[in-house]
C-alpha positions as CSV (number, residue, x, y, z in Angstrom):
1,M,0.0,0.1,0.0
2,Q,3.0,2.3,0.9
3,V,4.6,1.8,-2.5
4,F,1.1,2.5,-4.3
5,R,0.8,5.7,-2.3
6,Y,4.3,6.7,-2.9
7,A,3.6,6.1,-6.7
8,L,0.5,8.2,-6.7
9,S,1.9,11.0,-4.7
10,G,5.0,10.8,-6.9
11,T,2.8,11.0,-10.0
12,L,1.1,14.1,-8.7
13,A,4.3,15.7,-7.8
14,Y,5.6,14.7,-11.2
15,V,2.7,16.4,-12.9
16,V,3.5,19.5,-11.0
17,D,7.4,19.2,-12.1
18,Y,6.6,18.4,-15.8
19,C,3.9,20.9,-16.2
20,S,6.2,23.6,-14.7
21,L,9.0,22.7,-16.9
22,V,6.8,23.0,-20.0
23,I,5.5,26.3,-18.9
24,L,8.9,27.8,-17.9
25,V,10.5,26.8,-21.3
26,E,7.7,27.0,-23.8
27,I,5.9,30.0,-22.3
28,F,8.6,32.0,-20.6
29,G,11.6,30.9,-22.7
30,I,13.8,29.7,-19.8
31,Y,16.7,27.6,-20.6
32,Y,15.5,23.8,-20.1
33,L,18.1,23.0,-17.6
34,T,17.4,26.3,-15.5
35,A,13.7,25.4,-15.8
36,A,14.3,21.8,-14.9
37,C,16.0,22.8,-11.7
38,I,13.1,25.2,-10.7
39,A,10.4,22.6,-11.8
40,F,12.1,19.9,-9.8
41,L,12.0,22.0,-6.8
42,L,8.3,22.6,-7.2
43,G,7.7,19.1,-7.5
44,S,9.9,18.2,-4.6
45,L,7.7,20.5,-2.4
46,T,4.6,18.9,-3.5
47,A,6.2,15.4,-2.8
48,Y,7.3,16.4,0.8
49,M,3.8,17.7,1.7
50,L,2.1,14.3,0.4
51,N,4.8,12.2,1.8
52,V,4.4,13.6,5.2
53,K,0.7,13.8,5.3
54,W,-0.4,10.6,3.4
55,V,2.4,8.1,2.3
56,F,4.6,7.5,5.4
57,D,2.8,7.0,8.7
58,R,6.1,6.5,10.7
59,R,8.7,9.0,11.0
60,A,12.2,8.8,12.0
61,F,12.6,12.3,13.4
62,R,10.3,14.4,15.6
63,N,11.8,17.6,14.8
64,R,10.2,18.7,11.6
65,Y,13.1,21.1,10.6
66,Y,15.7,18.3,11.0
67,E,13.3,16.1,8.9
68,L,12.7,18.8,6.3
69,S,16.7,19.4,6.1
70,I,17.3,15.8,5.4
71,F,14.5,15.6,2.9
72,I,16.1,18.5,1.2
73,A,19.6,16.8,1.2
74,I,18.0,13.7,-0.3
75,G,16.2,15.9,-2.9
76,A,19.5,17.7,-3.6
77,V,21.0,14.5,-4.6
78,G,17.7,13.8,-6.7
79,L,18.2,17.3,-8.2
80,V,21.8,16.5,-9.3
81,L,20.8,13.1,-10.8
82,N,17.8,14.8,-12.6
83,Q,20.0,17.5,-14.0
84,Y,22.6,15.1,-15.1
85,F,20.3,12.6,-16.9
86,I,18.3,15.3,-18.5
87,W,21.5,16.8,-19.9
88,L,22.9,13.4,-20.9
89,F,19.9,12.3,-22.7
90,T,19.2,15.7,-24.3
91,E,22.8,16.8,-25.2
92,K,24.6,13.4,-25.8
93,V,21.8,11.0,-26.7
94,G,19.7,13.5,-28.8
95,F,16.5,13.1,-27.0
96,Y,13.9,15.9,-26.9
97,Y,14.2,17.5,-23.4
98,L,10.8,16.4,-22.2
99,L,11.5,12.7,-23.2
100,S,14.8,13.0,-21.3
101,K,12.9,14.4,-18.3
102,L,10.8,11.2,-18.5
103,V,13.7,9.1,-18.3
104,A,15.6,11.0,-15.6
105,T,12.4,10.7,-13.5
106,M,12.6,6.8,-13.5
107,F,16.1,7.1,-12.0
108,V,15.2,9.9,-9.6
109,F,12.0,7.9,-8.4
110,V,14.0,4.9,-7.3
111,W,16.6,7.1,-5.5
112,N,14.0,9.3,-3.7
113,F,11.7,6.2,-2.7
114,I,14.6,4.2,-1.1
115,S,16.3,7.1,0.6
116,R,13.2,8.6,2.1
117,K,11.8,5.3,3.3
118,Y,15.1,4.2,4.9
119,I,16.3,7.4,6.2
120,L,13.3,9.6,6.9
121,F,10.2,7.4,7.3
122,R,11.5,4.0,8.7
């Protein structure tokens, strides 16, 4: 059940991330890697709120600021992975940036779930 909830909340966070990316690039003309960073952060904020309220019923830390700090640190690694894979698949493989985003999301999803489950919400 937890994996299902995580997948559903991840899907919602991904929609925020992906739509923000499209809007920032296509409407505002922001460079795709800059837009990807901003969009990733918006999606991560969405994921945090859903993870805390709905996905994980057990928490490793009582201090919310400490918990948020660790969540951000895990997210920072996810952001680096996201940026790297988007760049790699767009610039080196030749994918359209939105397809690269989809591929990057698969890698980051695995990293985030494992890290958050075993570090934050064990």
